C-alpha positions in Angstrom: -5.2 1.8 5.9 -3.0 4.6 4.6 -1.9 4.6 0.9 1.9 4.6 0.4 4.0 4.6 -2.8 7.0 2.3 -3.0 9.6 2.8 -5.7 12.2 0.5 -7.3 15.0 1.9 -9.4 16.5 -0.1 -12.3 18.8 0.5 -15.2 19.3 -0.7 -18.7 21.4 0.3 -21.7 19.9 0.2 -25.2 20.3 1.5 -28.7 17.6 2.9 -30.9 16.8 5.0 -33.9 13.9 7.4 -34.1 12.4 7.6 -37.5 9.1 7.3 -39.4 9.2 4.9 -42.3 6.7 7.0 -44.2 9.1 10.0 -44.3 12.2 10.8 -46.3 15.6 10.7 -44.6 15.6 14.5 -44.8 12.3 14.8 -43.0 13.3 12.2 -40.3 16.5 14.2 -39.8 14.6 17.5 -39.6 12.2 16.1 -36.9 14.5 13.7 -35.0 17.9 15.3 -35.6 20.8 13.1 -34.5 18.4 10.5 -33.1 17.5 9.6 -36.7 21.1 8.3 -37.3 20.7 5.2 -39.5 23.5 3.6 -37.5 21.5 4.0 -34.2 22.6 5.6 -31.0 22.4 4.5 -27.3 21.2 5.6 -23.9 21.8 4.6 -20.4 18.2 4.5 -19.2 17.2 4.8 -15.6 13.8 3.4 -14.7 11.8 4.1 -11.6 8.8 1.8 -11.1 6.3 3.2 -8.5 3.5 1.2 -6.9 0.9 2.8 -4.8 -1.6 1.1 -2.6 -2.8 0.4 0.9 -0.4 -1.2 3.4 -1.2 -4.8 3.9 -2.1 -5.4 7.5 -0.4 -8.8 7.6 2.9 -8.0 5.9 3.3 -4.3 6.3 4.1 -4.0 2.6 2.3 -2.3 -0.3 4.1 -4.8 -2.5 7.0 -7.1 -1.7 10.0 -5.4 -3.2 11.7 -8.7 -3.9 8.8 -9.6 -6.2 8.9 -6.1 -7.9 12.7 -6.5 -8.3 12.3 -9.8 -10.0 9.4 -8.5 -12.3 11.6 -5.6 -13.4 14.5 -7.9 -14.2 12.6 -10.5 -16.1 10.0 -8.3 -17.9 12.1 -5.2 -18.6 15.9 -5.5 -18.0 16.2 -9.0 -19.6 14.2 -7.8 -22.6 15.7 -4.4 -23.2 19.2 -4.3 -21.7 22.0 -4.2 -24.3 19.5 -4.5 -27.1 18.8 -2.6 -30.3 15.2 -1.7 -29.5 14.3 -1.3 -33.2 15.7 -4.6 -34.3 15.5 -6.9 -31.2 12.4 -5.9 -29.3 9.2 -7.1 -30.9 7.0 -4.1 -29.8 9.4 -1.6 -31.5 9.5 -3.3 -34.9 6.5 -1.2 -35.8 6.5 1.4 -33.0 9.0 4.3 -32.9 11.0 3.7 -29.7 10.7 7.2 -28.2 11.0 7.5 -24.4 7.3 8.1 -24.4 6.6 4.8 -26.2 9.2 2.9 -24.2 7.5 4.0 -21.0 4.1 2.8 -22.2 5.4 -0.6 -23.2 7.1 -1.0 -19.8 3.9 0.0 -18.1 1.9 -2.5 -20.2 4.4 -5.3 -19.5 4.3 -4.7 -15.7 0.6 -3.9 -15.4 -0.4 -7.5 -16.2 1.9 -8.8 -13.5 1.0 -6.4 -10.6 -2.2 -6.7 -8.6 -4.8 -4.4 -10.2 -5.8 -2.9 -6.9 -2.3 -1.2 -6.9 -1.6 1.9 -9.0 1.4 1.7 -11.2 3.6 4.6 -12.5 6.7 4.5 -14.7 9.3 7.1 -14.7 11.9 6.6 -17.5 15.1 8.8 -17.7 16.6 8.8 -21.2 19.2 11.3 -20.0 19.8 13.0 -16.7 17.7 15.9 -18.0 15.1 14.2 -20.2 12.6 11.9 -18.7 8.9 10.9 -19.0 6.3 9.5 -16.7 3.4 7.3 -17.5 0.6 6.0 -15.2 -1.8 4.4 -17.7 -3.9 7.4 -18.5 
């Protein structure tokens, strides 16, 4: 059977602050610039979840998109949307919520819910020009 990739796009808004507790405010400002603002700042994140696998002979699907939509809503959007990532999302209480780290957390949350025979890739847009991809490597 051929392998095909299906994609589901989602969106969430969240605030965060990039900083390292071990550094001074000056060092954080030097490294993270405006993103180290102690009053936080926000992004309108666009998320693309890509699932690759063989087409199921019975359904014609790689993965049922209704199931993927529900997983993204319950595991990601409900957890991250309109949240302060540093303050309200457990994983980021000790992990700097960079786009890179957010994409890894999203991948980890979804990986346990999606059949292991399917490949998973996360693309996270922090802005229209800045985005990261993560596929578990």
